[in-house]
C-alpha positions as CSV (number, residue, x, y, z in Angstrom):
1,M,-49.5,-26.7,73.1
2,K,-48.2,-29.7,75.2
3,S,-49.8,-33.1,74.8
4,K,-50.3,-35.5,77.7
5,K,-47.5,-37.7,76.4
6,A,-44.9,-34.9,76.7
7,P,-43.9,-33.8,73.1
8,Y,-44.9,-30.3,71.9
9,Q,-46.9,-30.5,68.7
10,L,-47.1,-27.9,65.9
11,R,-50.1,-27.9,63.5
12,W,-50.5,-26.1,60.1
13,T,-52.8,-26.4,57.1
14,V,-51.8,-27.0,53.5
15,A,-54.6,-27.1,50.9
16,G,-57.1,-27.8,53.6
17,K,-55.1,-30.7,55.0
18,V,-53.8,-30.5,58.6
19,K,-50.1,-31.2,59.0
20,T,-48.4,-31.9,62.3
21,A,-44.8,-32.2,63.7
22,S,-43.8,-33.1,67.3
23,F,-40.9,-31.6,69.3
24,T,-39.3,-32.3,72.7
25,T,-39.1,-28.7,73.7
26,V,-41.3,-25.6,73.2
27,A,-38.2,-23.8,71.9
28,L,-37.9,-26.3,69.1
29,A,-41.5,-26.0,68.2
30,E,-41.4,-22.2,68.1
31,S,-38.3,-22.3,65.9
32,R,-40.0,-24.6,63.5
33,R,-43.1,-22.4,63.5
34,S,-40.9,-19.4,62.7
35,E,-39.3,-21.3,59.7
36,L,-42.7,-22.1,58.2
37,W,-43.9,-18.6,58.7
38,Q,-40.9,-17.1,57.0
39,A,-41.3,-19.5,54.1
40,M,-44.9,-18.3,53.8
41,R,-43.9,-14.7,53.9
42,R,-41.4,-15.3,51.1
43,G,-44.3,-16.6,49.0
44,E,-43.0,-20.2,48.8
45,A,-45.4,-22.9,47.7
46,F,-45.9,-25.8,50.1
47,D,-46.1,-29.4,49.0
48,V,-49.6,-30.7,49.6
49,D,-48.5,-34.3,50.6
50,T,-45.6,-33.5,53.0
51,G,-46.6,-30.0,54.0
52,L,-43.0,-28.8,53.5
53,P,-42.1,-25.5,51.9
54,E,-40.9,-26.0,48.3
55,S,-37.3,-25.3,49.1
56,E,-37.2,-28.0,51.9
57,F,-39.1,-30.5,49.7
58,R,-36.7,-30.0,46.9
59,A,-33.7,-30.4,49.2
60,A,-35.2,-33.6,50.7
61,A,-35.9,-35.0,47.3
62,A,-32.3,-34.3,46.3
63,K,-31.0,-36.3,49.2
64,E,-33.1,-39.2,48.3
65,N,-31.9,-39.0,44.7
66,T,-28.3,-39.8,44.1
67,K,-28.2,-37.4,41.1
68,P,-27.9,-33.7,42.2
69,D,-30.5,-31.4,40.6
70,P,-29.6,-27.8,41.2
71,S,-32.1,-25.0,40.4
72,W,-31.6,-23.1,37.2
73,W,-30.5,-20.1,39.3
74,D,-27.8,-22.0,41.0
75,F,-26.8,-23.9,37.9
76,C,-26.3,-20.6,36.0
77,R,-23.9,-19.2,38.6
78,E,-22.0,-22.5,38.8
79,Y,-21.6,-22.7,35.0
80,M,-20.5,-19.2,34.5
81,A,-17.9,-19.6,37.2
82,A,-16.6,-22.6,35.4
83,R,-16.4,-20.8,32.0
84,W,-15.2,-17.4,33.2
85,R,-11.4,-17.9,33.3
86,T,-11.1,-19.1,29.7
87,A,-13.8,-17.1,27.9
88,A,-13.4,-13.7,26.3
89,A,-15.5,-10.8,27.6
90,K,-17.9,-10.8,24.6
91,T,-18.3,-14.7,25.1
92,R,-19.1,-14.1,28.8
93,E,-21.6,-11.6,27.9
94,G,-23.2,-13.8,25.3
95,I,-23.4,-16.8,27.7
96,A,-25.0,-14.6,30.3
97,D,-27.6,-13.4,27.7
98,S,-28.3,-17.1,26.9
99,L,-28.7,-18.1,30.5
100,A,-30.9,-15.1,31.3
101,T,-33.1,-15.8,28.3
102,V,-33.7,-19.4,29.4
103,A,-34.4,-18.2,32.9
104,L,-37.7,-16.8,31.7
105,A,-38.9,-20.3,31.0
106,M,-37.4,-21.7,34.1
107,M,-38.6,-19.1,36.7
108,G,-41.5,-21.2,38.1
109,D,-44.9,-19.7,39.2
110,G,-46.1,-17.7,42.1
111,A,-47.4,-14.4,43.1
112,K,-45.4,-11.1,42.7
113,A,-43.2,-12.7,40.1
114,P,-40.6,-10.3,38.6
115,T,-41.0,-8.9,35.1
116,P,-39.2,-10.5,32.1
117,E,-36.8,-7.5,32.1
118,E,-36.1,-7.9,35.8
119,V,-35.4,-11.5,35.4
120,R,-32.9,-10.8,32.7
121,L,-31.1,-8.1,34.6
122,A,-31.1,-10.2,37.8
123,V,-29.5,-13.2,36.1
124,R,-27.0,-11.2,34.2
125,W,-25.9,-9.6,37.6
126,A,-25.9,-12.9,39.5
127,V,-23.8,-14.9,37.1
128,V,-20.7,-12.6,37.4
129,P,-18.4,-14.5,39.8
130,A,-17.2,-11.3,41.4
131,H,-20.8,-10.7,42.7
132,K,-20.8,-14.0,44.7
133,G,-21.6,-13.1,48.3
134,E,-22.5,-9.5,47.5
135,E,-25.9,-8.0,48.1
136,P,-27.8,-7.4,44.8
137,P,-28.4,-3.8,43.7
138,P,-31.5,-2.4,45.5
139,D,-33.6,-2.6,42.3
140,L,-32.8,-6.2,41.8
141,V,-33.1,-7.5,45.4
142,A,-36.7,-8.7,45.0
143,A,-36.1,-10.4,41.6
144,C,-32.9,-12.1,42.9
145,T,-34.7,-13.4,46.0
146,W,-37.6,-14.6,44.0
147,L,-35.5,-16.4,41.4
148,S,-33.2,-18.0,44.0
149,N,-36.3,-19.5,45.7
150,R,-38.5,-20.2,42.8
151,S,-36.4,-21.2,39.8
152,L,-37.1,-24.6,38.5
153,P,-34.7,-27.5,38.9
154,L,-32.5,-28.4,36.0
155,S,-34.3,-31.6,35.6
156,S,-37.4,-29.6,34.4
157,L,-35.7,-29.4,31.0
158,T,-36.8,-33.0,30.4
159,D,-40.5,-31.8,30.4
160,P,-41.6,-31.1,26.8
161,R,-43.7,-28.2,27.9
162,I,-40.8,-26.4,29.6
163,L,-38.5,-27.2,26.7
164,R,-41.0,-25.7,24.2
165,D,-41.1,-22.5,26.2
166,V,-37.2,-22.5,26.3
167,Q,-37.2,-22.8,22.5
168,Y,-39.7,-19.9,22.3
169,R,-37.6,-17.7,24.5
170,L,-34.5,-18.4,22.4
171,S,-36.4,-17.5,19.2
172,F,-38.2,-14.3,20.3
173,K,-37.5,-11.0,21.9
174,L,-39.2,-9.7,25.0
175,D,-41.7,-7.8,22.9
176,G,-42.8,-11.0,21.2
177,T,-41.2,-10.2,17.8
178,P,-38.8,-12.8,16.2
179,A,-35.1,-12.5,17.2
180,A,-32.6,-12.0,14.5
181,G,-31.1,-15.1,13.1
182,E,-27.6,-14.4,14.5
183,T,-29.2,-13.6,17.9
184,Y,-31.0,-16.9,18.0
185,K,-27.9,-18.8,16.9
186,R,-25.8,-17.1,19.6
187,R,-28.4,-17.8,22.3
188,R,-28.8,-21.4,21.3
189,R,-25.1,-21.9,21.1
190,G,-24.7,-20.6,24.7
191,F,-27.5,-22.8,26.0
192,N,-26.1,-25.8,24.2
193,T,-22.7,-25.4,25.8
194,A,-24.3,-25.1,29.1
195,M,-26.2,-28.3,28.6
196,E,-22.9,-30.1,27.6
197,Y,-21.5,-28.9,31.0
198,A,-24.6,-30.2,32.7
199,I,-24.0,-33.7,31.3
200,E,-20.3,-33.6,32.3
201,A,-21.3,-32.5,35.8
202,G,-23.7,-35.5,36.1
203,Y,-26.9,-33.3,36.3
204,L,-28.4,-34.5,33.0
205,D,-28.1,-37.8,31.1
206,E,-28.5,-36.2,27.6
207,N,-28.7,-32.8,26.0
208,P,-32.4,-31.7,25.9
209,L,-31.7,-29.7,22.7
210,A,-30.7,-32.9,20.7
211,N,-34.1,-33.3,19.1
212,V,-35.3,-29.7,19.1
213,K,-35.3,-27.7,15.9
214,R,-36.1,-24.1,15.4
215,T,-39.5,-23.4,13.7
216,G,-40.0,-20.6,11.3
217,P,-37.7,-19.0,8.7
218,T,-33.9,-19.5,8.8
219,G,-31.1,-17.8,7.0
220,G,-31.2,-14.7,9.2
221,D,-27.5,-14.1,8.9
222,L,-27.6,-13.5,5.1
223,V,-26.3,-10.1,4.1
224,D,-29.1,-7.9,2.8
225,P,-28.0,-6.5,-0.6
226,R,-29.9,-3.2,0.3
227,V,-27.1,-2.3,2.8
228,L,-24.3,-2.2,0.2
229,V,-23.1,1.1,-1.2
230,N,-21.7,1.7,-4.8
231,A,-18.3,3.4,-5.4
232,A,-19.9,6.9,-5.7
233,Q,-21.9,6.4,-2.4
234,G,-18.9,5.1,-0.5
235,T,-16.8,8.1,-1.5
236,S,-19.7,10.4,-0.6
237,L,-20.0,8.9,2.8
238,L,-16.3,9.1,3.7
239,M,-16.3,12.8,2.5
240,A,-19.4,13.4,4.7
241,V,-17.6,11.8,7.7
242,S,-14.9,14.5,7.3
243,Y,-17.5,17.3,7.8
244,V,-18.8,16.0,11.1
245,G,-17.7,18.0,14.1
246,S,-15.3,20.1,12.0
247,V,-15.4,22.8,14.6
248,H,-15.2,20.5,17.6
249,R,-12.0,18.6,17.8
250,N,-12.1,17.1,14.3
251,R,-14.4,14.3,15.4
252,G,-15.2,13.3,11.9
253,R,-11.8,13.9,10.2
254,R,-10.0,11.6,12.6
255,L,-12.3,8.7,11.5
256,V,-12.2,9.0,7.7
257,A,-9.4,6.4,7.4
258,F,-11.1,4.3,10.2
259,F,-14.2,3.9,8.0
260,G,-11.9,3.5,4.9
261,C,-10.3,0.5,6.5
262,Q,-13.8,-1.2,6.6
263,L,-14.8,-0.1,3.1
264,Y,-11.5,-0.9,1.2
265,A,-9.9,-3.6,3.4
266,A,-13.0,-5.3,5.0
267,L,-11.7,-4.8,8.6
268,R,-14.1,-5.3,11.4
269,P,-14.5,-2.2,13.5
270,A,-12.8,-3.9,16.5
271,E,-9.9,-4.8,14.2
272,A,-9.6,-1.2,13.0
273,V,-9.7,0.1,16.7
274,G,-6.7,-2.2,17.4
275,L,-4.7,-1.3,14.4
276,R,-1.2,0.1,15.2
277,E,1.2,2.0,13.1
278,K,3.8,-0.7,13.1
279,D,1.1,-3.1,11.6
280,C,1.0,-0.9,8.5
281,Y,3.1,-1.1,5.3
282,L,2.3,2.1,3.5
283,P,4.6,2.6,0.4
284,E,4.5,6.0,-1.4
285,T,3.1,4.3,-4.5
286,G,1.3,1.0,-5.1
287,W,-0.4,-1.5,-2.8
288,G,0.3,-1.7,0.9
289,T,-0.4,-4.2,3.6
290,L,-2.1,-4.2,7.0
291,T,-1.0,-7.1,9.3
292,L,-3.7,-7.6,11.8
293,R,-2.7,-9.0,15.2
294,E,-5.3,-7.9,17.8
295,T,-8.8,-6.5,18.2
296,R,-10.4,-4.2,20.8
297,P,-14.0,-5.5,21.1
298,V,-16.4,-3.5,23.4
299,S,-18.0,-5.2,26.4
300,G,-19.4,-4.0,29.6
301,K,-16.8,-3.4,32.3
302,K,-18.2,-6.3,34.5
303,W,-17.4,-8.8,31.8
304,T,-13.7,-7.9,31.1
305,D,-10.7,-9.0,33.2
306,S,-9.2,-5.4,33.1
307,G,-12.4,-3.7,34.2
308,Q,-12.3,-1.5,31.1
309,R,-14.9,-1.5,28.4
310,H,-12.4,-2.6,25.7
311,D,-10.7,-5.9,26.0
312,K,-7.4,-6.6,24.1
313,R,-7.9,-9.9,22.2
314,G,-6.4,-11.7,19.4
315,L,-8.1,-12.1,16.0
316,K,-11.4,-13.6,15.9
317,S,-11.4,-17.4,15.4
318,R,-7.7,-17.5,15.3
319,E,-4.9,-18.7,17.7
320,V,-3.8,-16.0,20.2
321,K,-0.6,-15.0,18.4
322,A,-1.9,-15.5,14.8
323,D,-1.9,-12.5,12.4
324,R,-3.7,-11.8,9.1
325,P,-2.0,-9.8,6.3
326,V,-4.5,-7.9,4.3
327,P,-3.4,-6.2,1.0
328,I,-4.8,-2.7,0.7
329,P,-5.2,-0.6,-2.5
330,P,-3.3,2.6,-3.1
331,L,-6.4,4.8,-2.2
332,L,-6.5,3.4,1.3
333,V,-2.7,3.7,1.6
334,A,-2.9,7.4,0.9
335,M,-5.7,7.8,3.4
336,L,-3.7,6.1,6.1
337,R,-0.6,8.2,5.3
338,E,-2.6,11.4,5.5
339,H,-4.2,10.3,8.8
340,I,-0.9,9.6,10.4
341,T,0.5,12.9,9.3
342,E,-2.5,14.8,10.6
343,F,-3.2,12.8,13.7
344,S,-0.4,11.3,15.6
345,P,-0.8,7.7,16.8
346,A,-1.8,7.1,20.4
347,K,0.9,6.3,23.0
348,D,0.6,2.7,22.4
349,G,0.8,3.1,18.7
350,R,-2.9,2.7,17.8
351,L,-3.8,4.7,14.7
352,F,-7.4,5.6,15.7
353,A,-8.1,7.1,19.1
354,N,-10.7,9.3,20.6
355,E,-10.3,13.1,21.1
356,R,-8.4,12.4,24.4
357,G,-6.1,9.7,23.0
358,G,-8.0,6.9,24.6
359,V,-9.5,3.7,23.0
360,L,-12.0,4.6,20.3
361,G,-15.4,3.6,21.6
362,A,-18.3,2.2,19.5
363,S,-20.5,5.0,20.7
364,S,-18.1,7.6,19.3
365,Y,-17.8,6.3,15.8
366,W,-21.5,5.4,15.7
367,R,-22.5,9.0,16.5
368,V,-20.2,10.3,13.7
369,W,-21.7,7.8,11.3
370,K,-25.2,8.7,12.1
371,E,-24.4,12.4,11.6
372,A,-22.6,11.7,8.3
373,R,-25.3,9.7,6.5
374,P,-27.8,12.6,6.0
375,F,-24.9,14.7,4.6
376,A,-24.0,12.0,2.1
377,L,-27.4,10.5,1.0
378,P,-30.6,11.8,-0.3
379,P,-33.7,11.7,2.0
380,D,-35.1,8.5,0.5
381,K,-31.7,6.7,1.0
382,T,-31.2,8.2,4.5
383,N,-34.4,6.4,5.7
384,S,-33.4,3.1,3.9
385,P,-31.1,0.2,5.1
386,L,-28.3,1.5,2.9
387,A,-25.1,1.7,4.9
388,H,-27.2,1.9,8.0
389,R,-24.3,0.5,10.2
390,P,-20.6,1.1,9.9
391,Y,-20.3,-2.8,9.6
392,D,-22.1,-2.5,6.2
393,L,-18.9,-1.0,4.7
394,R,-17.2,-4.3,5.4
395,H,-20.0,-6.2,3.8
396,T,-19.6,-3.9,0.7
397,C,-15.9,-4.6,0.5
398,I,-16.3,-8.3,0.7
399,T,-19.0,-8.2,-2.0
400,N,-16.8,-6.1,-4.2
401,W,-14.0,-8.6,-3.9
402,L,-16.4,-11.5,-4.8
403,N,-17.9,-9.6,-7.8
404,A,-14.4,-8.9,-9.0
405,G,-13.8,-12.6,-9.3
406,V,-11.4,-13.0,-6.4
407,P,-11.5,-16.7,-5.4
408,V,-13.7,-17.3,-2.4
409,A,-10.9,-18.9,-0.4
410,E,-8.8,-15.7,-0.9
411,V,-11.7,-13.5,0.1
412,A,-12.2,-15.6,3.2
413,R,-8.5,-15.3,4.2
414,R,-8.5,-11.5,3.8
415,A,-11.7,-11.1,5.5
416,G,-10.9,-13.5,8.4
417,N,-13.8,-15.8,7.8
418,S,-14.2,-19.4,6.6
419,P,-15.1,-20.1,2.9
420,E,-18.3,-21.6,4.2
421,V,-19.4,-18.4,5.9
422,I,-18.6,-16.3,2.8
423,H,-20.6,-18.7,0.6
424,R,-23.6,-18.7,3.0
425,R,-23.7,-15.0,3.9
426,Y,-23.0,-13.4,0.6
427,E,-24.8,-15.7,-1.8
428,G,-27.4,-13.0,-2.5
429,C,-24.9,-10.3,-3.1
430,I,-22.9,-11.6,-5.9
431,D,-23.9,-10.3,-9.3
432,G,-22.5,-9.3,-12.7
433,H,-21.5,-12.9,-13.6
434,E,-24.7,-14.2,-15.0
435,E,-24.0,-13.4,-18.7
436,L,-20.5,-14.8,-18.5
437,N,-21.8,-18.0,-16.9
438,N,-24.6,-18.2,-19.5
439,R,-21.9,-18.1,-22.2
440,K,-20.0,-20.9,-20.5
441,I,-23.1,-23.0,-20.5
442,E,-23.8,-22.3,-24.1
443,A,-20.3,-23.3,-25.1
444,A,-20.5,-26.5,-23.0
445,M,-23.8,-27.5,-24.6
446,G,-22.6,-26.6,-28.2
447,W,-25.2,-23.8,-28.6
448,E,-22.7,-21.1,-29.2
449,E,-22.2,-21.7,-32.9
450,T,-25.9,-22.3,-33.6
451,E,-26.9,-18.9,-32.1
452,R,-24.3,-17.2,-34.2
């Protein structure tokens, strides 16, 4: 519609208020009308005062403000791209999980919002740098489009209401049950490093997590004594492993020494997967030594540089070329010698491979373990936490070392942990020293002679 004074005028209504804009040509007016119509079709909210779609209002506000304020969606992609080159595959995956978890609190409001599971999948896909410029998978198109248009700006983290929701998302699973202590710590750690980056980039003045503490019980990373096996149970479990798949490529027999490395040397599964023949000193008699130099942690293919599920990494929390010698008892020496005799090492020297000679996957040894437990344990123990995971064998070994009186510092060195972690995680598993300690107290107090 052309006014008498020449410009073409466009009118639209927001919350009952009429908004107008003037243009010199009908083509410009029609173009602007099309932009507003498309924003409405996308489900964008419109600012009541200016009449602008939310995306345009946010961009205009950013121009007026000297401090950039990216949306959470854009920030996640930027931050992951900055961390990708120097982070291990498992670290990348952990960061993505933290960012996707916080995205649930930063997704904004609107009709046809994606489900929490769709939000998590969309963010985890979008933050992979290799996906930049690609179209999302068909099942994630709607969620990615919605989040790219509706995610709240980073500055929203200064809102106490939003920050409380972030804290809730970090602490709880999608079904509303509390997350495990280690899960919460990993998520919060990932979110915290992201906030440090936001400060460095000039997006935030301070870390919003600085004054936020987790509510509810803590200490979720303590080892549960119920998972520990005694000597007879450990022997029975390893024997049961040897029975699994006996008529199908020796699935279980080739993993007996693998689980033995966890039960008698406290190796992490990823360390045992990376163990090579040249790393082993296996004398005919006496104690031997395993010199650990690399691990083969499992991650999704999209998180690794090689595009394979198993990354080749150095030892956990160590310098890239650092090693860790671990003395092993004669029992494990004999098991490893028998394994090498019966199953030749893989082409690259790894002791433990799958049936095809490839890298031993977590799903492979987990299946064997799940099949072995019912063979080795009575029904009431099969349905208990006892040795529920292969990793519980490592917990058993560390606990045995502590109960044998091995100094905590030496246990920590052999296990590849810090003394602080050993103290914290295994404090509820150490037993058998109470009577000895009571005698020491009696002697110190001068009660020993009186009692006698």
